[in-house]
C-alpha positions as CSV (number, residue, x, y, z in Angstrom):
1,M,0.0,0.0,0.0
2,V,1.2,3.5,-0.8
3,A,0.8,6.4,1.5
4,V,-1.3,9.3,0.1
5,G,1.0,11.9,-1.5
6,S,4.0,9.5,-1.8
7,K,6.4,10.5,-4.6
8,C,8.7,8.3,-6.7
9,R,12.3,8.4,-5.3
10,V,13.7,9.0,-8.8
11,C,11.4,11.4,-10.6
12,K,9.1,12.7,-7.9
13,E,6.0,11.6,-9.8
14,P,3.1,10.0,-7.8
15,A,4.2,6.6,-6.5
16,I,2.4,3.4,-7.2
17,I,4.3,1.1,-4.9
18,D,6.1,1.4,-1.5
19,L,9.1,-0.8,-0.9
20,P,9.9,-0.7,2.9
21,R,13.0,-2.8,2.4
22,H,14.4,0.0,0.2
23,N,12.8,2.7,2.3
24,A,11.5,4.1,-1.0
25,H,8.4,4.7,-3.2
26,F,8.5,4.2,-7.0
27,C,6.3,5.1,-10.0
28,A,5.6,2.3,-12.4
29,E,8.5,3.1,-14.8
30,H,11.1,3.3,-12.1
31,F,9.8,0.2,-10.2
32,L,10.2,-1.8,-13.4
33,E,13.7,-0.4,-13.9
34,L,14.6,-1.4,-10.3
35,C,13.2,-5.0,-10.9
36,R,15.2,-5.3,-14.2
37,R,18.4,-4.1,-12.5
38,Q,18.0,-6.6,-9.6
39,V,17.4,-9.5,-12.1
40,V,20.5,-8.6,-14.1
41,K,22.5,-8.2,-10.9
42,A,21.5,-11.7,-9.6
43,I,22.2,-13.3,-13.0
44,E,25.7,-11.8,-13.1
45,K,26.4,-12.4,-9.4
46,F,25.5,-16.1,-9.5
47,E,26.7,-16.6,-13.0
48,M,23.4,-18.1,-14.1
49,L,23.9,-17.6,-17.8
50,T,26.7,-17.7,-20.3
51,K,26.9,-16.0,-23.7
52,D,26.0,-19.2,-25.5
53,D,23.1,-20.3,-23.3
54,R,19.7,-20.8,-24.8
55,I,16.8,-19.6,-22.8
56,L,13.2,-20.7,-23.0
57,V,10.6,-18.3,-21.7
58,A,7.1,-19.7,-20.9
59,V,4.2,-17.5,-20.0
60,S,0.9,-18.6,-18.6
61,G,-2.2,-16.7,-19.5
62,G,-4.2,-18.2,-16.7
63,K,-6.0,-16.2,-14.0
64,D,-3.8,-17.7,-11.3
65,S,-0.6,-16.2,-12.8
66,L,0.9,-13.8,-10.4
67,A,3.6,-12.2,-12.6
68,V,4.7,-12.2,-16.2
């Protein structure tokens, strides 16, 4: 839940999400940017992929899907 009047930490636009762990609020654009950076950081840190790896991405369209 986002407090009324919360602003994005990056651009100061209205926030859509509050991340207590980061002590920050983010607009949609900057929240997605944060998520992408964290995924890339984890992939690099744990050496999950190499240049020649092939990746299969599967997406469920069901109503029970939590995230895409």
